[in-house]
C-alpha positions in Angstrom: 66.6 84.3 139.8 62.9 83.7 141.2 61.3 83.5 137.8 58.5 80.7 137.3 59.5 77.3 135.7 59.6 77.1 132.0 59.0 74.2 130.1 62.3 74.6 128.0 64.5 74.3 131.3 62.1 71.4 132.5 62.5 69.2 129.4 66.4 69.1 130.0 65.9 67.9 133.8 63.6 65.3 132.7 65.9 64.4 129.9 68.7 64.1 132.6 66.3 62.2 135.0 65.5 59.5 132.5 69.1 59.1 130.9 70.8 58.7 134.3 68.1 57.0 136.1 68.5 59.6 138.9 65.9 60.7 141.5 66.9 64.5 141.5 67.9 66.6 138.4 68.2 70.4 138.5 69.0 73.8 136.8 70.5 75.9 139.3 70.9 79.7 139.3 73.3 80.9 141.7 73.8 84.6 143.2 76.1 86.0 146.0 73.8 84.3 148.8 71.9 81.3 147.4 71.5 78.9 144.8 67.8 78.9 143.1 66.5 76.1 141.2 65.0 77.3 137.7 63.9 73.8 137.1 63.5 71.3 139.9 62.6 67.5 139.4 62.6 65.3 142.4 63.2 67.9 145.1 60.5 69.7 147.1 62.6 72.8 147.8 63.2 75.8 145.5 66.6 77.2 146.9 69.4 76.6 149.2 71.9 78.7 150.8 75.1 79.1 148.6 77.5 78.5 151.1 76.5 74.9 151.5 75.7 74.3 148.0 77.4 71.4 145.9 76.9 74.0 142.9 78.8 76.6 144.2 82.0 74.4 144.4 81.3 73.5 140.6 81.1 77.3 139.9 84.3 78.0 141.8 86.5 75.5 140.0 84.9 76.3 136.8 84.5 72.5 135.7 82.3 69.6 135.8 82.1 68.5 139.5 81.5 64.9 140.5 81.1 63.7 143.9 80.4 59.8 143.9 80.4 59.5 147.5 79.9 62.7 149.7 79.8 60.4 152.8 83.4 59.6 152.0 84.6 63.0 150.4 86.3 65.1 153.0 85.0 68.4 151.4 81.3 67.1 151.8 81.0 64.6 154.2 79.7 67.2 156.9 77.7 69.1 154.7 74.2 69.4 155.9 72.6 68.6 152.5 74.5 65.2 152.4 74.0 64.5 156.4 70.2 65.7 156.2 67.6 66.3 153.7 67.9 65.8 150.7 70.8 63.2 151.5 73.1 64.3 148.7 75.3 61.5 148.5 76.3 61.4 144.7 76.3 64.6 142.9 77.4 65.6 139.3 77.1 69.2 138.3 78.3 70.9 135.0 78.6 74.7 135.0 76.6 77.0 132.8 77.6 79.9 131.4 75.8 83.1 130.0 76.7 84.7 126.8 79.3 86.7 128.5 81.0 83.8 129.6 80.5 84.2 133.3 79.5 80.8 135.2 75.8 81.5 136.2 74.5 78.1 137.7 74.8 74.4 137.1 73.0 71.5 135.5 73.3 68.9 138.2 72.0 65.5 139.1 71.8 63.9 142.9 71.4 60.6 144.0 71.0 59.3 147.6 73.3 56.5 147.0 77.0 56.7 145.7 77.4 56.0 141.8 80.4 55.9 139.5 80.3 58.4 136.7 82.3 57.4 133.5 83.7 59.4 131.0 80.9 58.9 128.7 78.3 59.9 131.6 80.6 63.3 131.8 80.4 63.8 128.1 76.5 63.3 128.0 76.1 65.9 131.0 78.5 68.4 129.1 76.3 67.9 126.1 73.1 68.5 128.3 74.9 71.6 129.7 75.4 73.1 126.3 71.7 72.5 125.6 70.9 74.8 128.7 73.2 77.5 127.4 71.9 77.4 124.2 68.2 78.0 126.0 69.9 81.1 127.9 71.2 82.3 124.4 67.9 81.9 122.6 66.0 83.8 125.3 68.7 86.6 125.4 68.3 87.0 121.3 64.4 86.9 121.5 64.6 89.7 124.3 66.7 91.7 122.0 64.8 91.1 119.0 61.8 92.0 120.6 63.7 95.3 122.1 64.5 96.1 118.4 61.2 95.4 116.9 59.9 97.9 119.4 62.3 100.3 118.5 61.6 99.8 115.0 57.8 100.4 115.5 58.4 103.4 117.3 61.0 105.0 114.7 58.1 104.0 111.9 55.6 105.4 113.9 57.5 108.8 114.3 58.3 108.8 110.9 54.7 109.3 109.9 53.9 111.9 112.5 54.3 115.6 112.0 56.9 116.7 114.5 55.1 120.4 115.0 51.6 119.3 115.1 52.0 115.4 116.3 49.3 114.3 113.7 49.9 111.9 110.8 51.8 113.7 108.0 50.8 113.5 104.2 52.7 110.3 103.4 51.1 108.6 106.4 47.6 109.8 105.5 47.9 108.7 101.8 49.3 105.2 103.0 46.2 104.9 105.4 43.8 106.1 102.7 45.3 103.7 100.2 45.1 100.5 102.4 41.5 101.6 103.6 40.4 102.1 99.9 41.7 98.5 99.0 40.0 97.0 101.9 36.5 98.7 101.1 36.7 97.3 97.6 37.5 93.8 98.9 
């Protein structure tokens, strides 16, 4: 939450906007009090309260949520996001899951007019949601790999130091001497 925009997520929301000819596309992340937009195309705000969010409903039901006409839907007709700015009349949101299987946000689209959402539209949004989840997984894997590489570097460095004197040991000195000799000959 509250991290800068990332091109990987913006690519997905731009694709949603183009595919569905929709004015607003979002990747939202949700905590206990708010929903925050990791990627936000077509909306001037970056967060809303969770209690009024449509995305909170999608996560609570653990399935794709489609509201074709919020004004006619008793669950949302008096919602401040529908009655005022940004005038959410149509909403489709697919829950996004982290590596542990917890719903952490949604990939969603919003229109200011009622729309129908076909079975094929649902499949497309689901596929795009998998794309976002793969970005989550790749990022997590990348962070894990960086941590492992740092640990390996530290272990390698430690193996080259004399533990009592904290200076290069004989093997390390020989390796550096050989490397520098080869460099000098080049």
